[in-house]
N, C-alpha and C positions, 0 to 999 in steps of 0.2 A: 504494500500500500504506500509506504513512504517513498519507495523507488519510483512508483508511478506518479505520485504527486510531484516529486522533484523533476522528473522528466517532463511532465505537463507544464510546470513553471518555466523550465528552460525553453520549451517549445513556444510558449506564449510570450516570453520575455521580449523578443524583437517587436512585438505588435502593441505593446503597452505605451503609456505616455513617455515621451522623450526616449524613443526606442534606442537611440544610439548610446544611451548611458547604461543600458541593461547588460552590456557585454563584459563588464568587469567580473573577475572571479573573486573579488574581495569587497568587503564593505568597510567604510570608516565611519565610526561614530564621532560626531563633532559637537563641540560646545562653543559658546561664546567665549572669546578671549578673556573677558572680565570675570568669568566664573571662578577663576583661581585654580582650575583643574589642569593637569597635564596628563592624567592617566585614570582610567576606570577599568575594573575587571568586567568580564562578561556577566558575572553574577550581579554586579551593581547595575549594569545597563539593563539587564532583564528586570530587575526590581523596579527600575525607573519606568521602563516602557510598559510594564504590567500594572503600574499604579500602586505597587507595594511600598515604594519609597516616595516620599513627597518632596524631599529636599536633597540637593546635591551634597556630597560629602564635605564640600567647602562651605556650605551654609545656605546659599540662596535657594528659594523655592524652585523646584524643577518644573519646567514647562516643556513637554515632549511634543515633537512634531512628526507627522507620519505622511505617507503617500495615501492616495484615495483608496477606499474600499474597492476591491476588485482589481487593483493594480498588481501585476505580476511582481513588481519590485517589492511591494509590501509583503506579499506572500513569501517570497524568497528570503527576505530579511528575517521575518519571524521564524521561518523554518531553520535558518542558520543560527539564530539567537537562542531559540528554545527547543528545537527539535520537534516541535508540534506543527501540524498543518494549520493553515489559516482558518479553516472552519472551527477548529478547537479554540483558536484565539478569539474569533468573533463571538463564539458562544460564551467564552469567559467574560468578555466585555459586556455582552447582553445581560448576563447575570448581575454583574457589578452595577451597571447603569440602572437596571430595574430596582435593585435594592437601595440605590442612592448612595452607595459607598464610594464610588469613583467614576470618573469619566475617562474615555479613551483619549489617546493623543489626538491633537487637532490635525486634521488632514489638510495638506496643501497640495496644489496641483502640479508642481514641477520642481526639479532640482534647483533651478534659479530662484524660485519663490522660497524654498527651504533655506538656501544660503542667505538670502536677504533677510528673512525673518529671524533666523538664529543669530545673525550678526547684530541684530538690534536689541535683543533681550538677554539680560545678564544670566538668567537661569535656564536658558533655552538649550535643548539638545535634539539632535536628529541623526540621520544616517544618510550617507551618500555612497554611490559607487566609487571604488578606490581611484578610478581615473580622474576624480575631482580633487584628490589629495594635494596636488601641487598648488602652491599659492594660497593656501588657506589663511595664513597669517595676514596676507594683504586684504582678505575679505573679512577679517575680524573673527576668525574661527580657529579652533585648535582640535586636532584629531586626538582623541583620548583612547580609542580602541580600534584595532584592525581585526576583522573577522573574515574567515574564509567563507565564501558563498557556497551553499549546497546546491 
């Protein structure tokens, strides 16, 4: 099942938003330069993106940003981060939202919009295909984790 989902994600990747960015085999998790962070573990990133942690380790309130629901980039990132398929992640967020305990990361439409938004908010974090890792400092961002894409 996991192999099928991974293959499906890889097949759909070129047809999603910003198709040219889906070709990277790594993800970089980025934060605003003013966050005071230089590194996060995969476990910390998972806690932040699943709403289990509300603050960055450096202190500011965390604000996570995501790609749209249905995006192959989003599905691949969560599979790489958690090992779970996107249907499980969406069901997890549906339960939390229904109970009023947490809200999922805010969805943005493009890599460019994510870069712009994260660079403006101190506690912001998101993820980008690794081919965007060059020049992050010029954009006000810091890569705090690099993960292999599944």
